[in-house]
C-alpha positions in Angstrom: 128.9 -52.4 315.3 126.1 -51.4 313.0 125.4 -48.0 311.5 122.2 -47.7 313.5 123.0 -49.4 316.8 120.6 -48.3 319.6 118.2 -46.5 317.3 114.5 -47.2 316.6 113.1 -47.2 313.1 109.4 -47.1 311.9 108.7 -48.6 308.4 105.3 -48.6 306.7 104.3 -51.1 304.0 106.6 -53.7 305.4 104.8 -56.9 304.6 106.9 -57.6 301.5 108.9 -55.9 298.7 110.8 -52.7 299.4 109.3 -52.2 302.8 110.3 -55.6 304.1 113.8 -55.1 302.6 114.1 -51.7 304.3 113.0 -53.1 307.7 115.4 -56.0 307.5 118.4 -53.9 306.4 117.7 -51.4 309.2 117.6 -54.2 311.7 120.8 -55.6 310.3 122.5 -52.3 311.0 121.4 -52.5 314.7 118.0 -50.7 314.7 115.0 -51.9 316.6 112.1 -51.8 314.0 108.5 -51.0 314.2 106.9 -52.4 311.0 103.3 -52.0 309.8 101.3 -53.0 306.8 97.6 -53.1 305.9 98.2 -56.7 304.7 95.0 -56.6 302.6 93.5 -55.3 299.4 93.4 -51.5 299.2 91.9 -50.7 295.8 89.8 -52.6 293.3 91.7 -50.8 290.6 95.1 -52.4 291.5 96.0 -55.1 289.0 98.7 -56.9 291.1 98.2 -59.1 294.1 97.9 -57.4 297.5 100.1 -58.1 300.5 98.6 -60.6 302.9 98.7 -61.4 306.6 101.0 -64.3 305.8 103.4 -61.9 304.2 103.4 -59.7 307.3 103.9 -62.7 309.5 106.9 -63.7 307.4 108.4 -60.2 307.9 107.9 -60.7 311.6 109.7 -64.0 311.5 112.6 -62.5 309.5 112.9 -59.6 312.0 113.0 -62.1 314.9 115.8 -64.0 313.1 117.7 -60.7 312.8 117.9 -60.6 316.6 116.9 -57.0 317.3 113.8 -55.9 319.3 110.9 -55.3 317.0 107.1 -54.7 316.8 105.0 -55.8 313.8 101.4 -54.6 313.6 98.6 -54.5 311.0 97.7 -51.0 310.2 96.4 -48.8 307.4 98.2 -45.5 306.7 94.7 -44.0 306.1 93.9 -44.5 309.8 95.8 -41.8 311.8 94.4 -42.9 315.2 95.8 -46.4 314.8 99.2 -45.1 313.7 99.3 -42.9 316.8 98.2 -45.8 319.0 100.8 -48.2 317.6 103.6 -45.7 317.8 102.7 -44.6 321.3 102.9 -48.2 322.5 105.8 -49.4 320.5 108.1 -46.4 321.2 107.5 -46.9 324.9 108.4 -50.6 324.7 111.5 -49.9 322.7 113.1 -47.4 325.0 111.2 -44.1 324.5 112.9 -43.0 321.3 112.2 -42.9 317.6 115.1 -42.1 315.2 114.2 -43.2 311.7 111.0 -43.1 309.7 110.6 -44.8 306.3 107.2 -43.7 304.8 107.1 -46.5 302.2 103.5 -47.7 302.0 101.9 -47.0 298.6 99.8 -48.4 295.8 99.8 -48.0 292.0 97.2 -48.5 289.3 96.6 -47.3 285.8 94.2 -45.2 283.7 93.9 -42.0 281.8 92.9 -39.2 284.2 89.5 -38.4 282.6 88.5 -42.0 282.5 89.3 -42.6 286.2 86.5 -42.7 288.7 86.7 -40.2 291.6 87.1 -43.2 294.0 90.2 -44.4 292.0 91.8 -41.0 292.2 91.0 -40.3 295.8 92.0 -43.7 297.2 95.4 -43.6 295.6 96.1 -40.0 296.7 94.9 -40.8 300.2 97.3 -43.7 300.5 100.3 -42.3 298.6 100.3 -38.7 299.8 98.0 -38.3 302.8 99.3 -41.6 304.1 102.8 -40.1 304.2 101.5 -37.0 306.0 99.8 -39.2 308.6 102.9 -41.3 309.0 105.0 -38.2 309.7 102.3 -36.6 311.9 102.2 -39.7 314.1 105.9 -40.1 314.3 107.4 -36.6 314.6 106.2 -35.8 318.1 108.1 -38.9 319.4 111.2 -37.8 317.5 111.1 -34.3 318.9 110.4 -35.5 322.4 113.4 -37.9 322.4 115.6 -35.0 321.4 118.0 -37.2 319.4 117.4 -35.7 315.9 116.8 -38.3 313.3 116.0 -39.0 309.7 112.7 -39.3 307.8 112.8 -41.0 304.4 109.8 -40.6 302.2 109.4 -42.9 299.3 108.4 -41.0 296.2 109.1 -42.2 292.6 110.5 -41.2 289.3 106.9 -40.1 288.9 107.6 -37.5 291.6 110.1 -35.8 289.4 108.7 -36.3 285.9 105.1 -37.1 285.3 104.1 -40.4 283.7 101.2 -41.0 281.3 98.5 -43.4 282.4 99.3 -42.5 286.0 98.2 -38.9 286.6 97.0 -39.6 290.1 100.2 -41.4 291.0 102.3 -38.6 289.5 100.3 -36.0 291.4 100.6 -37.8 294.7 104.3 -38.5 294.3 105.0 -34.9 293.3 103.0 -34.0 296.4 105.3 -36.2 298.5 108.3 -34.0 297.4 106.5 -30.8 298.4 105.6 -32.3 301.8 109.1 -33.6 302.3 110.8 -30.3 301.6 108.4 -28.3 303.8 109.1 -30.9 306.6 112.8 -30.6 306.1 112.6 -26.8 306.7 110.3 -27.2 309.7 112.2 -30.0 311.4 115.7 -28.7 310.8 115.8 -26.9 314.2 115.2 -30.3 315.9 118.1 -31.9 314.0 115.7 -34.1 312.0 116.6 -34.6 308.4 113.9 -35.3 305.8 114.6 -36.6 302.3 112.7 -38.3 299.5 113.9 -41.2 297.4 112.8 -41.8 293.8 113.1 -45.4 292.6 112.3 -46.5 289.1 111.2 -50.1 288.3 111.8 -52.4 291.3 111.3 -56.2 291.3 108.3 -56.3 293.6 104.6 -57.3 292.9 103.8 -53.7 292.3 106.8 -53.0 290.1 106.0 -56.1 288.1 102.3 -55.2 287.6 101.3 -57.1 284.4 98.9 -54.3 283.4 101.9 -52.1 282.6 102.5 -53.9 279.4 98.8 -53.7 278.5 98.7 -49.9 279.0 101.9 -49.4 276.9 100.5 -51.7 274.1 97.2 -49.8 274.0 99.0 -46.4 274.0 102.4 -46.9 272.3 103.2 -43.2 272.4 103.6 -43.5 276.2 106.6 -45.8 275.8 108.9 -42.7 275.3 108.3 -41.8 279.0 109.5 -45.1 280.3 113.1 -45.3 279.3 116.3 -45.4 281.3 120.1 -44.9 280.7 121.1 -48.4 281.8 119.0 -50.7 279.6 120.8 -53.8 280.9 119.3 -53.0 284.3 115.6 -53.0 283.6 114.6 -53.6 287.2 116.3 -52.8 290.5 116.3 -55.3 293.4 114.6 -54.0 296.6 118.0 -54.3 298.2 119.3 -51.6 295.8 116.8 -49.2 297.3 117.5 -50.3 300.8 121.2 -49.3 300.3 120.0 -45.7 299.9 117.6 -46.0 302.9 120.4 -47.1 305.2 122.6 -44.3 304.0 120.0 -41.7 304.6 119.0 -43.2 307.9 122.6 -43.1 309.2 125.1 -40.4 310.1 126.8 -41.1 306.8 124.3 -38.6 305.3 124.3 -36.1 308.2 124.7 -33.1 305.9 121.8 -34.2 303.6 118.2 -32.9 304.0 115.5 -31.7 301.6 117.1 -33.8 298.9 115.4 -35.8 296.1 117.6 -38.9 295.8 117.1 -40.5 292.4 117.6 -44.3 292.3 116.3 -44.5 288.8 119.0 -45.7 286.3 118.8 -42.3 284.8 115.1 -42.4 284.0 114.5 -38.8 285.1 117.1 -37.7 282.5 115.5 -39.3 279.4 
């Protein structure tokens, strides 16, 4: 018996990294999974390789191996109509319910705020903040209609609690995710739907291992003070470390928890 037997989960940004890990862990706990990813380049300002169609197909193969019903589709969280279409079809195919949402899709890039182009700022905020809103807007009517309550987990960041230099747009968006999460927790409480944000620090994914990070800190050594943690022997988390928290928040083990910012950050928000 898994913690999520009989439930249906929706995960964005599932082609690789944290999103893939979350999708597989939820499936391993018995959930049927709807997984999406753009599987393509998003911003010319990103300095790490984008997810690909091959990555998303690999996720599909791993979900098939997990043995639970699943749906994998290519979709951009900037496209509300496509999100609504995919969920409308997939929820019907998977029994007419939606219990768990993991709004994981996001991008990261670097620059001092006055040196960014408007396009760099707007694209990141559109994906990382408005994309979370679109994900929730498309999903929540299905959760309410099913009448089973549920859990929404938004993926923020340490940068959603303390702002980081060289990432003003990222920090603004991730702080915005916290505000959206908390408002949603209040509005959805009457339906038994819990809404919480998680706040990872460095995670061993292509985005987390962006080589430009070192360049930025070398060019601006005063920024290094913002990038510490309290467990220096653990410089990078594994995606599975974050999935542990996702499973907990998705399950009834956390049934008293809503409107919470769960820091998975080796103490980085404290230093």
